[in-house]
C-alpha positions as CSV (number, residue, x, y, z in Angstrom):
1,M,38.7,-12.5,-14.9
2,A,40.6,-14.2,-12.1
3,G,44.3,-14.1,-11.2
4,Y,46.1,-16.8,-9.3
5,N,42.9,-17.5,-7.3
6,K,39.7,-18.9,-8.8
7,L,36.7,-16.6,-9.2
8,E,34.8,-18.1,-6.3
9,V,37.8,-17.5,-4.0
10,L,38.0,-13.8,-5.2
11,L,34.3,-13.4,-4.4
12,R,34.6,-14.8,-0.9
13,E,37.5,-12.4,-0.2
14,E,35.5,-9.6,-1.8
15,L,32.9,-10.1,1.0
16,D,35.6,-9.3,3.6
17,Q,36.7,-6.2,1.7
18,L,33.1,-4.9,1.3
19,A,32.4,-5.4,5.0
20,E,35.5,-3.3,5.8
21,E,34.3,-0.6,3.4
22,G,31.0,-0.4,5.3
23,K,28.7,-2.1,2.7
24,L,25.4,-3.5,3.8
25,F,24.7,-7.1,3.1
26,D,24.1,-10.6,4.5
27,K,27.5,-12.3,4.4
28,A,26.1,-15.8,5.1
29,A,23.5,-15.5,2.3
30,F,26.2,-14.5,-0.2
31,L,28.5,-17.3,0.9
32,K,25.6,-19.7,0.2
33,K,25.1,-18.2,-3.3
34,I,28.8,-18.7,-4.1
35,D,28.7,-22.3,-2.9
36,D,25.5,-23.0,-4.8
37,A,27.0,-21.6,-8.0
38,A,29.3,-24.6,-7.9
39,G,32.0,-22.9,-10.0
40,D,29.6,-21.8,-12.8
41,I,31.3,-18.7,-14.2
42,A,28.1,-17.0,-15.4
43,K,26.5,-17.4,-12.0
44,L,29.6,-16.2,-10.2
45,N,29.8,-13.1,-12.4
46,A,26.1,-12.4,-11.7
47,I,26.9,-12.6,-8.0
48,Y,29.8,-10.2,-8.5
49,D,27.5,-7.7,-10.2
50,E,25.3,-7.9,-7.1
51,L,28.2,-7.2,-4.9
52,C,29.2,-4.2,-6.9
53,A,25.8,-2.6,-6.4
54,L,25.6,-3.0,-2.6
55,P,24.7,0.2,-0.7
56,T,27.0,1.7,2.0
57,D,25.8,1.7,5.6
58,P,24.6,5.3,6.4
59,N,26.2,4.9,9.8
60,F,29.7,4.2,8.3
61,K,31.7,7.0,9.9
62,Y,34.7,7.1,7.6
63,I,35.2,9.4,4.5
64,E,37.8,7.7,2.3
65,P,38.2,9.1,-1.2
66,S,40.5,7.6,-3.8
67,E,41.0,10.5,-6.1
68,Y,44.1,12.7,-5.5
69,D,42.3,16.1,-5.2
70,E,39.7,14.7,-2.9
71,I,42.4,13.1,-0.7
72,L,44.2,16.4,-0.3
73,K,40.9,18.1,0.4
74,E,40.1,15.6,3.2
75,S,43.6,15.8,4.6
76,E,43.8,19.6,4.5
77,T,47.5,19.3,4.1
78,E,49.6,22.5,4.1
79,L,52.9,21.0,3.1
80,V,55.2,23.0,0.9
81,D,58.3,21.3,-0.5
82,E,61.8,22.8,-0.5
83,Y,64.7,21.1,-2.3
84,K,67.8,20.8,0.0
85,D,71.2,19.3,-0.3
86,I,71.4,16.0,1.6
87,D,74.4,14.1,2.7
88,D,75.2,10.9,0.7
89,G,75.1,8.8,3.8
90,F,71.3,9.2,4.2
91,F,70.7,7.8,0.7
92,H,73.0,4.9,1.4
93,G,71.4,4.4,4.8
94,A,67.8,4.3,3.5
95,W,68.4,1.7,0.8
96,L,70.8,-0.3,2.9
97,G,68.3,-0.2,5.7
98,R,65.6,-1.4,3.5
99,C,67.6,-4.4,2.3
100,I,68.7,-5.2,5.9
101,G,65.1,-5.0,7.2
102,C,63.7,-7.1,4.4
103,A,66.4,-9.7,5.0
104,M,65.7,-9.8,8.7
105,G,62.0,-10.5,8.1
106,Q,62.1,-12.7,5.0
107,P,62.7,-16.1,6.7
108,V,59.5,-15.7,8.9
109,E,57.1,-14.1,6.4
110,G,53.6,-15.0,7.4
111,W,54.5,-16.4,10.8
112,Q,52.6,-15.3,13.9
113,S,54.4,-13.3,16.5
114,K,54.3,-16.0,19.1
115,D,55.9,-18.5,16.7
116,I,58.7,-16.0,15.8
117,I,59.4,-15.3,19.4
118,E,59.3,-19.0,20.3
119,W,61.8,-19.8,17.5
120,Q,64.2,-17.2,18.8
121,K,63.9,-18.3,22.4
122,T,64.6,-21.9,21.6
123,A,67.6,-20.8,19.6
124,G,68.8,-18.8,22.7
125,A,68.5,-15.6,20.7
126,Y,65.7,-13.5,22.3
127,P,65.2,-10.7,22.1
128,R,66.7,-10.8,18.7
129,R,68.3,-7.7,17.1
130,S,69.8,-9.4,14.1
131,Y,69.0,-12.0,11.4
132,I,66.7,-14.9,12.2
133,P,68.6,-18.0,13.5
134,T,68.9,-20.8,11.1
135,V,68.8,-23.4,13.8
136,S,66.2,-23.5,16.7
137,G,66.5,-26.6,18.8
138,E,66.2,-29.5,16.3
139,R,64.6,-27.4,13.6
140,R,66.1,-25.5,10.7
141,N,64.9,-22.6,8.7
142,E,66.2,-23.0,5.2
143,G,65.5,-19.4,4.1
144,P,68.4,-17.7,2.3
145,A,68.4,-14.8,4.7
146,T,68.9,-16.6,8.0
147,D,72.0,-15.9,10.1
148,E,74.1,-18.8,8.9
149,K,73.1,-18.4,5.2
150,I,72.8,-14.8,4.4
151,N,75.2,-13.7,1.7
152,G,73.8,-10.4,0.3
153,M,70.1,-9.5,0.0
154,P,68.2,-12.3,-1.7
155,P,65.5,-11.5,-4.3
156,D,62.3,-10.1,-2.8
157,D,59.4,-8.0,-4.1
158,D,60.1,-5.4,-1.4
159,T,63.4,-4.6,-3.1
160,R,62.3,-5.3,-6.6
161,F,59.5,-2.7,-6.5
162,T,62.0,-0.1,-5.4
163,V,64.0,-0.6,-8.5
164,I,60.9,-0.7,-10.7
165,G,59.9,2.7,-9.3
166,Y,63.4,4.1,-9.9
167,K,63.4,2.9,-13.5
168,L,60.0,4.5,-14.0
169,M,61.3,7.9,-12.8
170,K,64.4,7.5,-14.8
171,A,62.2,7.2,-17.9
172,K,59.4,9.6,-17.0
173,G,60.8,11.9,-14.3
174,Y,58.3,13.2,-11.8
175,E,55.6,13.5,-14.4
176,F,54.0,10.1,-14.7
177,D,50.5,8.8,-14.0
178,S,48.9,5.5,-13.2
179,Y,48.7,4.5,-16.8
180,D,52.5,5.0,-17.1
181,V,52.9,2.7,-14.0
182,G,50.9,-0.1,-15.8
183,S,52.7,0.3,-19.0
184,H,56.1,0.2,-17.3
185,W,55.1,-2.9,-15.5
186,A,54.0,-4.6,-18.7
187,Y,57.4,-4.1,-20.2
188,S,59.6,-4.4,-17.0
189,L,57.9,-6.7,-14.5
190,P,57.2,-10.4,-15.1
191,I,53.7,-11.3,-13.8
192,R,55.1,-14.2,-11.8
193,H,56.9,-11.6,-9.6
194,I,53.6,-10.2,-8.3
195,C,50.6,-11.3,-6.3
196,T,47.1,-10.2,-4.9
197,A,46.2,-6.6,-5.9
198,E,49.1,-6.3,-8.3
199,T,48.1,-9.4,-10.2
200,Q,44.5,-8.3,-10.6
201,A,45.4,-4.8,-11.7
202,Y,48.1,-6.2,-14.1
203,L,45.5,-8.6,-15.7
204,N,42.9,-5.8,-15.9
205,F,45.4,-3.4,-17.5
206,V,46.6,-5.8,-20.3
207,S,43.0,-6.7,-21.1
208,V,42.1,-3.1,-22.1
209,D,41.9,-3.2,-25.8
210,E,43.5,0.2,-26.3
211,F,46.5,-0.6,-24.1
212,G,48.9,-2.2,-26.6
213,P,52.6,-1.9,-27.3
214,W,52.2,0.9,-29.8
215,G,52.4,3.8,-27.5
216,R,50.2,5.8,-25.1
217,P,46.6,6.0,-26.4
218,E,44.6,9.2,-26.2
219,G,42.8,9.6,-23.0
220,A,44.8,6.7,-21.4
221,L,44.1,7.6,-17.8
222,E,40.4,7.9,-18.5
223,L,40.4,4.5,-20.2
224,L,42.2,3.1,-17.1
225,K,39.5,4.5,-14.8
226,K,36.6,3.4,-17.1
227,A,38.0,-0.2,-17.1
228,K,38.3,-0.1,-13.3
229,V,41.8,-1.5,-13.5
230,N,42.4,-1.0,-9.7
231,T,39.1,-2.5,-8.5
232,Y,37.7,-5.0,-11.0
233,K,37.6,-8.4,-9.3
234,N,40.3,-7.1,-7.0
235,P,39.4,-7.8,-3.4
236,Y,43.0,-7.0,-2.4
237,R,42.6,-3.3,-3.2
238,E,43.4,-2.3,0.4
239,F,46.2,-4.8,0.9
240,I,49.9,-3.9,1.6
241,G,51.1,-4.0,-2.0
242,A,51.1,-0.3,-2.7
243,Q,52.7,0.5,0.6
244,I,55.8,-1.6,-0.2
245,R,56.3,0.0,-3.7
246,I,57.0,3.6,-2.8
247,D,60.5,3.8,-1.5
248,A,62.1,4.9,-4.7
249,Y,59.8,7.9,-4.7
250,S,60.9,8.8,-1.2
251,Y,64.6,8.6,-2.3
252,V,64.3,10.5,-5.5
253,A,62.1,13.1,-3.8
254,A,64.1,13.0,-0.5
255,G,63.2,15.9,1.7
256,M,60.2,16.7,-0.5
257,P,57.4,14.8,1.2
258,L,54.5,16.3,-0.7
259,L,56.1,15.4,-4.0
260,A,57.0,11.9,-2.7
261,S,53.4,11.3,-1.6
262,R,52.0,12.5,-5.0
263,L,54.3,10.1,-6.8
264,A,53.2,7.3,-4.5
265,F,49.6,8.1,-5.2
266,H,50.0,7.6,-8.9
267,D,51.7,4.3,-8.3
268,A,49.2,3.1,-5.7
269,Y,46.2,4.2,-7.8
270,F,47.0,1.7,-10.4
271,S,46.1,-1.2,-8.2
272,H,44.6,0.1,-4.9
273,V,42.0,2.4,-3.4
274,K,41.3,4.2,-0.2
275,N,43.5,3.0,2.7
276,G,45.7,1.0,0.2
277,I,46.5,4.4,-1.3
278,Y,46.9,6.2,2.0
279,G,49.5,3.7,3.2
280,A,51.6,4.4,0.1
281,M,51.3,8.1,0.5
282,F,51.9,8.1,4.2
283,F,55.1,6.1,4.1
284,A,56.4,7.9,1.0
285,A,56.1,11.2,2.9
286,F,57.3,9.7,6.1
287,I,60.5,8.3,4.6
288,S,61.1,11.4,2.5
289,A,60.8,13.6,5.5
290,A,63.3,11.5,7.5
291,F,66.1,12.6,5.1
292,T,65.9,16.2,6.4
293,T,63.8,16.1,9.5
294,K,65.5,14.2,12.3
295,D,62.6,14.1,14.7
296,I,60.3,11.1,14.4
297,E,57.2,12.9,15.7
298,K,57.7,15.7,13.2
299,C,58.1,13.2,10.4
300,F,55.0,11.5,11.5
301,Q,52.9,14.7,11.5
302,I,54.2,15.6,8.1
303,A,53.2,12.2,6.7
304,L,49.9,12.1,8.5
305,S,49.1,15.5,6.9
306,V,48.5,13.8,3.5
307,V,46.1,11.3,4.9
308,P,42.3,12.0,5.1
309,K,41.5,12.8,8.6
310,R,38.3,10.8,8.7
311,S,39.9,7.6,7.3
312,R,40.6,4.3,9.0
313,F,44.3,4.8,8.3
314,Y,44.5,8.1,10.1
315,E,42.8,6.5,13.1
316,E,45.1,3.4,13.1
317,A,48.2,5.5,12.7
318,L,47.4,7.6,15.8
319,L,46.5,4.5,17.8
320,A,49.8,2.8,16.9
321,R,51.8,5.8,17.9
322,D,49.9,6.0,21.2
323,I,50.4,2.3,21.9
324,A,54.1,2.7,21.4
325,K,54.3,5.8,23.7
326,S,52.4,4.1,26.5
327,A,54.0,0.7,26.3
328,R,56.1,-0.1,29.3
329,S,58.0,-2.9,27.6
330,R,58.7,-4.4,24.2
331,E,56.5,-7.4,25.2
332,E,53.6,-5.1,26.0
333,L,54.1,-3.2,22.7
334,I,54.1,-6.4,20.7
335,E,51.1,-7.8,22.5
336,K,49.0,-4.7,21.9
337,L,50.0,-4.3,18.3
338,V,49.3,-7.9,17.6
339,E,45.9,-7.8,19.3
340,N,44.9,-4.6,17.5
341,S,45.9,-6.2,14.1
342,R,43.7,-9.3,14.3
343,R,40.8,-7.5,12.6
344,Y,42.5,-7.6,9.2
345,N,44.1,-10.0,6.8
346,W,47.8,-10.6,7.5
347,V,48.8,-8.7,4.4
348,H,46.4,-5.7,4.8
349,T,47.7,-2.2,4.8
350,L,46.2,-1.1,8.1
351,N,47.6,-3.6,10.5
352,N,51.0,-3.7,8.9
353,A,51.2,0.1,8.8
354,A,50.4,0.1,12.5
355,T,53.1,-2.4,13.2
356,C,55.7,-0.2,11.4
357,I,54.6,3.0,13.2
358,G,54.5,1.4,16.6
359,A,58.0,-0.2,16.2
360,I,59.5,3.1,15.0
361,F,58.2,5.1,17.8
362,Y,59.0,2.6,20.5
363,A,62.6,2.2,19.3
364,D,63.2,5.9,19.5
365,G,66.0,6.1,16.9
366,D,67.6,2.7,17.5
367,F,67.8,1.0,14.0
368,A,68.2,-2.6,15.2
369,E,65.5,-2.3,17.8
370,A,63.0,-0.8,15.4
371,V,63.5,-3.4,12.7
372,S,63.5,-6.4,15.1
373,L,60.3,-5.2,16.7
374,A,58.6,-4.9,13.4
375,V,59.6,-8.4,12.5
376,E,58.6,-9.9,15.9
377,C,55.1,-8.6,15.5
378,G,54.6,-11.1,12.8
379,Y,52.3,-10.8,9.7
380,D,54.1,-9.5,6.7
381,T,57.5,-9.4,8.3
382,D,59.7,-8.8,5.2
383,C,57.6,-5.9,4.1
384,N,57.5,-4.4,7.6
385,G,61.2,-4.9,8.2
386,A,61.9,-3.3,4.9
387,T,59.7,-0.3,5.4
388,V,61.0,0.3,9.0
389,G,64.6,-0.2,7.8
390,S,64.1,2.3,5.0
391,F,62.7,5.0,7.3
392,M,65.3,4.4,10.0
393,G,68.1,4.3,7.5
394,A,67.0,7.7,6.1
395,L,66.8,9.0,9.6
396,V,70.1,7.9,11.0
397,G,72.1,7.4,7.8
398,E,74.5,4.6,6.9
399,T,76.8,5.3,9.9
400,G,73.8,4.8,12.3
401,I,73.3,1.2,11.2
402,P,75.2,-1.4,13.3
403,E,78.2,-3.0,11.5
404,Y,77.0,-6.5,12.5
405,L,73.9,-6.0,10.4
406,K,75.8,-4.4,7.4
407,A,78.5,-7.0,7.1
408,P,76.4,-10.1,6.1
409,I,74.6,-8.0,3.4
410,K,78.0,-7.5,1.7
411,D,76.8,-4.4,-0.2
412,T,74.9,-6.6,-2.6
413,F,71.2,-7.2,-3.6
414,S,69.5,-9.2,-6.4
415,I,66.0,-8.9,-7.8
416,N,66.1,-11.2,-10.8
417,I,65.7,-8.3,-13.2
418,S,68.8,-7.2,-15.3
419,P,71.1,-5.6,-14.5
420,Y,70.2,-5.7,-10.8
421,D,71.6,-9.0,-9.7
422,D,74.6,-9.1,-7.4
423,Y,74.3,-5.3,-7.6
424,S,75.9,-2.9,-5.3
425,I,73.6,-1.4,-2.7
426,K,75.7,1.7,-2.4
427,R,75.7,2.1,-6.1
428,F,72.0,2.0,-6.5
429,A,71.5,4.3,-3.5
430,F,73.7,6.9,-5.3
431,E,71.8,6.3,-8.6
432,C,68.7,7.5,-6.7
433,R,70.6,10.4,-5.3
434,D,71.9,11.4,-8.8
435,L,68.4,11.2,-10.3
436,R,67.1,13.5,-7.6
437,K,69.7,16.0,-8.5
438,K,69.1,15.7,-12.2
439,L,65.3,16.1,-11.9
440,N,65.8,19.2,-9.7
441,E,68.5,21.0,-11.8
442,K,67.6,24.6,-12.6
443,E,67.3,25.3,-16.3
């Protein structure tokens, strides 16, 4: 089963994923097999079966489980959550920050860093600490979030998934699993709103015979695992998708990072494995911690404690922090983060997570600087701007976000899902706050 890409495309991309996972194989030989299959589905499926049976290199040094208990065992986390009252301004700041950061990155999504910087310089706006210029020399950027056009937060998957997560918790509370995620998507999320790993998992989920509209089947989670919903013909299983879906869990479990990371795990496990899951868990804990822990290094250590210590994510996170701490200028920071990121696809979890971590540490509490740095590094700019904006907003609160960034957003966002079009940012932030209170009421 293929999603938006044909099966031969999925198989070629599977080769990259398998190489990153430490599998042993001759890439050139498999590329030739795929070419020789000439689109024959039976032959391509036979090649896929071969790929699924590949051995792991015994010298592969990483230990990267995908099951929750094994992740916690490998991370050796000692987190214990404590519910605390939190000022309303931090809820408002986190969601407002996410919308602002997403808008700042949206017009240049997929651009390389050098092209973003060149656009800004030609526009006479570098370094840029605001929305992307609409006009640069004789060129125009027709995106709806450029500086001349922005009028509220335009629709984007980085905000849509936050609302989807909130709606899931509103229905299920904190006690949901990955089956519930898939079922909620099937009812609430049009398939044309998703891509890569999410598309493949969605298609896999709705193809399980027992998963119909008549209620949760017995042994639902076991059926989901047996059907390999998160991996079957899904070469995108360590891409950024899960990492951008977790902010609602951070808000509704604000100040409770272990809980936030557990909720993020269940969401991520529906479509991702290994580092794709770790990115979701890390940033859920990172943002959750920022609501009550106003020290970036402490937030980082809290979030890193839920990540397996022998994983690529753990290694990349430490490297990104160290790059930021040693960089003597923002230009040096961007250069080193970009160079370090070239090993992965532009929408992979690892390189984009490193960008977010590096930008946050270098900016040292400056909201505008953190988000602008995340965007200027290129790659998945709307996702990274949104993630950094969410963390920084939770850290500094609504009052810590510059007015010149807040005014164009006009307290409004849209996601093309009712009733969240032309919807108040502040209102939704407080809906997350209120759900947190409700779910933690003492009986």
